[in-house]
N, C-alpha and C positions, 0 to 999 in steps of 0.2 A: 504493499499499499504506500501511496505517496504521502508527503507531509500534510497536504491539504485534506486528505481523507482521515488521517490520524488525529488532526487537530481537534475536531469535534469531540472525539472520545477523551482526549486529554482535558479539554475544558469541562466536560461533564463530570469526569472522575475528580478533577480538582475541586469542583463545586461540592460534590458529595463529601470530600475530605474536610473542607472548611465547615460544612454543615455538621459533620460528625464532631469536629472540634468544639463547635458551639453547644452541641448537645452535652458533651462531656463537661463543659464549663457550667452549663445550667444545672446539671445533675449534682455538682459539687456544692452548690449554694444551699444555705439552710432553708428548710421548708416551713419553719415556724412552729407553732404550738400543735399539740395533739388535736385540739378542736379544729384548727385550720385544716389539718390533714384529713380529719374525718369528713369535712365538707368536700374537700378535693376528691377524696376517694368515692364519695357518694356521686359526685358529678361524673367521675371517670367510669364508675360502674354503670350509671344510667346511660351514658353515651355508648359504652361498649354493648350494652343490651340492645339499644336501638340499632346499632350497626349490624349486630349479629342477626337480628330479626329481618332487617332490610336485605342483608346479603343472602338469606335463605330464599328470598324471592328473586333477587337480581341474578345470582349465580346460575341457577337452572335456565333462566331466560337467555343469559349470555352464552352459555354452552350450546343451547339449542340453535340460536342464531348463527353462531360460529360454524356449526355443522352444516346448516342450511346454505349459508353463503359459500362455504368451501366445496360442497357437493354440487350445487346447482349453478354456481358462477365460476369462481376459480379457487383452487386450494390455497394459493398465496393470499387471497383476500380473506379467506376464512382464518388463516393464521394471523394475519394483520389485525383482523377484528378482535381476536382473542388477546393479542398483545395490547391493543388500545384499551380494551375493556378492563383487563386485569390491572394495568398501571393507573388507570383512572381511579379505580377503587383504592389502590395502594396510596395514591396521592391524597385521597380523602382521609385514610387511616393515619398517615404520617402527620398531616395537619392537625388532626384531632388529638393525637397522643402528645405532641409537642406543646400544643396550647394548654392542655390540662397541666402538664408538668411545669410550665413556666408561670402559669397564673398564680398558683399558691405561693411561689417564691417571690413573685412581684408584690403580692399582698404583704408578705412578711417584710420586704424591703421598703414598703411605703413609710415605715417609721424612720428610715434613713434619708428621706427626702426625695425630691423629684428626679434628680439625676440618676440615682441607682435604680429606682423603680422603672424609669424609662429604659435604661440600659437592659434590664432583664426582659421587659416586654418586647423591646426591639430585637434583641438577640434570639428570643423565642420565635418571633415572626420571621427573622432572617433565616433561621433553620429551615422553615417551610419554603421561604422565598428562593433559597439556593437549591434545595433538594428537588422540588417539583419540576421546575423548568429543565434541570439537568436530566431528570428521568425522561422527560419528553424528548429532549435533544438526542439522548442516547438511543431511545427507542426508534425514532424516525430514521436516524443515521444508520443504525444496525439493519433495519428492514430495507433501506434503500441500497445498502452495500450488497445485501443478499439478492434483492429483487430490483434491479436498476430501472425497470419501467414503473413509474409512479401509479399508473392506473391499476396495476396488479396488486397494489398495497393500499388502495383507497379505503378498504375496509377498516383500516386503523382509525380513520376519522369517525366512522359509524360507531365503533366500539367505544372510543373516547367520549363522543357526544352523548350516546345513549346512557352510559353509566353516570356521566356527569349530570345529565338531566335527572336521573333517578335520585342521585344524592342531593342535588339542588332542590328538587321538589320535596323529597322526604324530609331533608333537614330544614328547609324553609318553612314547611307547614308545621313541623314539630316546634321549632323555635318561636314562631309567631303565635301558635296556639297557646303555648305556655306563657309567653310574654303578655299576650292580650288577657288571658285568664288571670294572671297574677296582678296586672295593672287595674283591670276593670273592677275586681273585687277588693284587692288590697289597697291600692292608692285612692280610687274614686269612691268606693262604698264605705270602707272602714277606716280610711285615712291613716294607713301605716306606711312607712317609707319603702322605697324600692329595695328589694333583697332582704326585707325584714324576715328573720328566721321564723316568725309566727305565720308567715304566708305559706300554705301547703304547696303552692306552685313554684316557690322560689328555686328549689333544686332543679325542677324541670326547666325553668327559665335559664339557669346556668348551663344545664346540659344542652339546651337548644342553641345557646351562643356557640358552642363547640361543634355540634353536628351541622348547624346552618352556616354560620359565618366562617368557621375554620375549615371543616371538611368540605363544605359546599364550595367555598372559594378556591380551595386547593385543587379539587377535581375540575372546576370551571376553568382556571388558568391553564392547567395541564391540557385540557381539551382544546382551548383556544390556540395554544402553541402548536399542538399537533395539526389541527385543521389549517392553520395559516401557513405553516411550512409545507404542508401537503399541497395547498393551492398553488404556491409558488413553484413547486416541483412539477406539477401537472402542466403549467403554462410553459415552463422551461422545456419539457418534453415535446410539447407541440411546436415550439420554435425549432427544435431539432439541432440546437447548437450545443454539443457536448461540453464545451468549455464553460458554459454558464450553469450547468446542472448543479454543481457543488456550491454555487454562491449563496443560495438561501440558507444552506446548512452552515456555511462559514459566517454568515451574518448572525446566526444563532450562537455560534462560538464566541464571536466578538462581544455580544451582549452578555454572555455568561461570564467571561473574564472581567468585563467592566463591572458587572453586578457584584462579583467577589470583592473587588477593590472598594466599591461603594459601601459595602457592608462593613468591612474591617476598619474604615476610617471613622466610624461612629463611636464616640466614647460616652462617658457618663459625667465628665467634669464640666462645671460652670454652665449648666443647662438651666435657663430661666424660661425659654420659649421652645417647646418641643418641636415646633415646625422648622426651626432653623437648622438643626443637624439633619433632619430628614431632607430638607430641600438641598442642602449642601451635598449630601450623599447622592441624591438623584442627579444633580448637575455634573458632578464628577464622573459618575457612571456614563452619562450621556456623552460627555466630551470624549471619554476613552473609547466608547463604542464607535463614534464617528471616525476617530483616528484609526482604529483597528480595521474598520470596514474599508477604508482607503488602502491601507497596507495590504489587506488580503486580496482585494481585487487587482491591485497592480502587481503583486507578487505571484499570485496563483492563477489569475484569469488572463491578465495581459493589459497592456496600455493601448487603448483605442478610444475613439469617440463614443462608441456604444458602452464601453466599460465605464467611462467617466459619467455618462448619462445615468447608468444604473446605480452608480455610487451616489449620484445626486438624488435619486429616488429614495435611497436609504436615509439620506440626511433629512429629507422631508418627513419621513416616518419618525425619526428621533425627535425632531422639532415639534411634531404633532402631539407627542405625549405631554409636554408641559403646557401646551395650548389647551388641550382637553382638561388637564389638571386645573388650570387657572379658571376655565369656564365653570367646571364642576365646583371648585372651591368657592367661587363667587356666589353660586346659587345655593350652597349647602352649609357653608361655614357660619358659625354663630357670630363671627367678627364682621360679617358682611351685611349690607343693607337689606337684601331679600329676607334673610332669616330674622333680622331685627324687625322688619315690617310684619312678618308672620307672628312673632312673639308679641308685638304691640297690639296686633289685632285680637289677641286673646281677651283683652278687656271688654270687647263688645260681644263676646260669647262664642259658642261652638261653631255656628254657621259662618261667622266672619273668619275665624281661624282656618276652617276647612277650605273655604273659597280662596283665601289668600294663598294657602299652600298649593292648591291646584293651579292657580294663576301663575305663580312663580315657576312651578314645574313645567308648565306649558311654555312659558317664555324662554326657559333655558334651552329648549330644543332648537331655537333659532340660531344662536351663535355656534352651537355644536354642529349643526348641519352645514352651516357656512364653512366652518373649518374643514369638515370632511370633503365638501365639494371642491374647495380650493386645493386640498391635498391631491384629490383624484385628478383634477385638471392639470396641475403642475407635473405630477409624476407621469401621467400618460403622455403629455406633450413633450416632456424632456426625453423620455425613452423612445417614443415613436419617431420623433424627429431625428434620432441618431441611428435608426435602423439601417443596417448595411444595404446597399443597393441590391435589388432582386429579392429581398425578403419582405415579409408581410409586416408593415409598420403597426398594424392593429395589435398583432400578437406581442410585439415589443412594448407597445404602450401598456397593454394589460399586464405584462410581466413587470414593468416598472411600478405599476400600482400594487401588484402583489408583493414586491420587495419593500414598498413603503409600509405595508401591513406587517411584513416580517421584521422590519427594523423596529417597529413599535413593540412587537411581541418579544424581540430579542432582549428588551429591558424588563421582561416579566420578573426576572430574579429580584431586582431592586424594587420594582413596583409592588410585588407581592410581599416583600419584606416590610415595606412601609405600611401595607394594608394589614398584614396578619397580626401586628402588635395590638390592633384595636380590640378584637375579641379577648385577647389576653388581659388587657387593661380592664375590660368590662367584667370578666370573671374575677379578676383581682378585687375590683370594687365590691362585687357581691360577697366575697369572702371577708373583706374588711367590715362590711355592714353586718353580716351574720354573726361575726365573732365579737362585735362591739369594740373594735380597735380604737374608735374615736373619730371626731370630726376632722382633725388635721390629716389623718391617714386617708379619709374619704376624699378630702380636697385634692390630694395628690393623684389618686386614681381617677377622680372625676375629670381633672384637667387633661390627663392622657386619654381618657375615654372620649372626651369631647373632640379632641383632635382625631382620634381613631374613627369616630363617626364620619368625619369629613374624608379621611383617607380611604375608608371603605367605599364611600360614594365615588371618589376619584377612581378607584380600581374598577368599579362597576362601569364607569364611563369609558375607561381604558379598554375593557373587555368588549363593550358594546361597539366602540369605534373600530376595533380590530375585526370584529365580526362583520361589520359593514364592508370593509375593504377586502377581506378574505372572501366574502360571499360573491363579490363582483367577479373576482378571478375564478371562483368555482363555477359560476354560471357560464362564463365563457368556455371553461374547460368542458362543461357538460354539453354545450352546443357543438363544439368541435368533435367530441366523442360520439354524439348522436349522428352527426353528419357522416362520420366514418362508418358507423354500424349500419345505418339505413340508406347508404348511397345506392341510388337506383331502385329503392323499394318505396320510400316515402318522400314526398316533396316537403321540405322543411321551410315553411314561410314564417319568419319571426316578425313580420310587419304588423302594425296595429289594424290592418284590414282583415287579418285572419281572426275569425271569431273564437278559435281555440285559444289564442293568446289572450283575448279579452276575458274569456271564462277563467283562464288560469290566473290572470292578474286579480280578478275579483275574489276568487277562492283563496289565493295566497294572501291577499290583503286582509281577508277575514280571519285566517288562522290565528294570528297573534291575539286578536280580541277574544276568540273562543277560548284559547288556552288561558289567557289572563282571567277571564270569567271563571273558568274551572278552578284555577289556583286560589283566587281570592275567596271563592265560595267554599273551597276545601278548608282554608284557614278559618273561615267563619264558623263552619260546622264543628271543626275540631275545638276552636276556642269556646264555643257554646257548651260543649261537654266539659271543658276545663272549668268554666265559670260555675256550672252546676255542682261540680265536685268540690270546689273551694268553698262555695256557699254551704254545701252539705256538711263539710267538716266543721266550719265555724258554728253552724247551728247545732250539730250533734254534740260538740264538746266546747263549752264556753271557756274552758281552761286554756284553749289554744291562744285566744286573744289576750287572756290574762297572763300568759307566759308560764303557766304552771303545767301545761301539757305539751307534748311534742306532736306536730302535725304528721300525717301519713304522707311523706314526700313520695314514696315509691308508687303509690296509687296514681298520683298526678303524672309521674314519668311514664307509667304504663298507659294511661289514657292518651297522652300525646303521641306515644309510639304507635299504638294501634290505629289511632285516627290518621296519622300522617302516612303510614304504609297503605292504608285503605285508599288513599287519594292518589297513589303513584301512577295508576294505569291510564287514566283518561287522557292527560296531556301527551303521554308517550305514544299512545295508540294513534292519536290524531296526527302527530308529527311523522310517525313511521308510515301509516297507511295512506295519508293524503296524496303524496307524490306518486306512490305506486299505483293506486286506483285510478287517479287522473291520467297517468301515463299509459296505462293499459287501455283505458277507454278512449282518450283523445290524442294520445301520442306525445312525443317529445316537445312539440311547440307549446302545448298547454302546460307542461311541466316547467318549461322555461319561464312562462308567464307567472306561474305559481311562485317560483323562486324569487322573481323580481318583486312581485306584490308583497310577499312576506318580508323581504328586506326593507322595502319602503315604509310600510306601516310598523313592522316589528322594531326597527332601530329607533324610530322616534318615540314609539310607545314605551319601549324599555327605558330609554333615557329619561322620559317624563316621569315614569313610575319611580325610578331610582332616585331622582333628584327631589321629587315631591316628598317622598318618604324620608329622605335624609334631611331635608329642610325642616319638616315637622319635628323630627327627632331632636335636632339641634335647637329648635325654637323652645322646646321643653327644657333642654339643658340651659339655655340662656335665661329662662325664667327662674330656674333653680339657682343659677349663679348670681342673679340679682337679689337673692335672699327672699324669694316669695314662695318657698316650699309650703304646701298645705293651704295656700290661699285659693280663692275661687278661680283666679287667673291660672294658677298652677294646675288645677283640676281640668280646666279647658285645654291647656297645653298638653296634658297627659293624654286626653282623649284624642287630640290631633296626632300624637305619637302612635297611639294604638291603631288609628286608622291607617297611618303610614307604614306600619310594620309589614303587612303583606305586600304593600307596594314595593318597598325597597329591598326586602330580604327574601321574597318568594317569587312574585310575578316578574318584576323587572329583570333580575339576574337570570331567570329561567329562559326568558325570550331570546337572549343572544345565543344560548345553547340550542334552542329550538331552530333558529335560523340556520345554524351550521349543520345540525342534524338533517334538516330538509335537503340541504345541498349534497351532503355526502351520500344520503340514501339515493338521491336522484342519479348521481354519477355511477354508483355501484350497480344499480338496478336498471340502467338505461337500456340494456339489451331486451328487457321485457316490455318496453313501452311500444306496443304494436298498433295502437290506434284502431280499436275495434269499431268505434263510432266516428270515423273520419268525417270532419266537417270543413 
């Protein structure tokens, strides 16, 4: 193997080694009192029980699909599906275990001040941030080395997306059912603090933070990385220029190396504003990634006009990350005017706060989409304009856009590191509250948690933007693959005069709304069961609120587990069957319309949901930071946060996974799209 082929393996292994070093450091730190460890163990056991029951459903489905794809399509795609699915589950498990381990230690360190608490939370998050993308990079590189034709390993995308969707949906419904149940009864009805040990749902709430925010985000970013690099490889194969095949993987290597450096420069000294070291870490990583991308393309690909143009596309992708970050931060941070306006609107009641949150979430989609459009135009224009004479400039333009997406995802290591400390801080705050460590300790965890709410929203925006760019490349790859398979059999007309395209656009545009409705309805049903259980326990045993009796935490964990697993199937079935059924009935053109319709509505809806929920959450935080806990305004803000929970942590994040699952399903099953009802 040449150096360019070895480099991705070196970068991935190095990232794992650094992540292992961070785990060793975290494990050596003191865990605190026995009471703190009891709570941590209860959360760990609850999370493990949820994942075990979820995997009992997911594993047989994954094995069955792997066999079906391998037998009826291609064996390599069946193997790739199995790899993608397995590692997606592993990504979730790694994220879950590290978050639980770091949270109790961060709670203990809250007595030592902001710096040490932040360092523990960040290094816990960085372990996830370095391990998950490294796993994705090694998986896709290994498959590509064994099977050099990307279309024969497209199944890896289905496996990654399907399992990520299951974990996202299951974890999202679990966490929001528990959160809503705990808040509606605990905060609103009986006026006890968040994470109060008297609340029967508080352990389930903390378990939910791990299975939803940690495991869900880990599998989500892994899946985004896999599908984005797969899209770039598919377009590279269509171009037919072997020297460009490795560049998407080399971009992943550069981002991996840059993320390692970004992580290790974050310390614990002299920290007064948590965002400053996080921003510094990101910008250092971004600069290193740009430099390495230039070195790799000139050293391993060659110096030419098209090479420089493709490098320019990667620069656009790296720059797009902080732009999306700034837009998301503006609409979700408690320091910015939109969240301040939402918090201020709480004094006029529930309706005012709800409407203001929806308004700001909708407004946020404007600058977000403008940023994406500019990135698409620039990357396409630069790359297509440099296409060698006699080649298809359209393919080069699309390849440039796919590299922009890959450059974004190459920074997943540092972005996920910055995100993953959020649920650690949230869990640490819960442990501080439940063990009665004091108001000063809670202030420390609250400050980190408030920043974590913003960084979680930023990461969701990051994943949504990358889904949009990757989906465009996947749609083009789908069209070219369909033209190859159905040459001389079907006339593939992708113009808007074709009614099949219109039908596909309408159905595709509808799918994100159907799935959003299913998910929010699922959270509502599960939360209703949780509310009933918490009320039952308070009514049955008055000693719980008096502090003389211990609530039945396990019952609430069980309710959330059963309810969330029950809701797994509907969204997954819609995402899997819609392109297959439409393709069989109306053919590839209708499926192309479906994919584009789902991208257009799904991306905007996902970003709106994520930002609206994030803004409501931080509006509540802002009200609390203003010293208005327990007031009528605070109750209004709490209800806004409750409404936003399924928005930001269930429906919004699931949609970007749905979009990528639709695309990978379409590409792998394209040969079955025979157009029975040709129109």
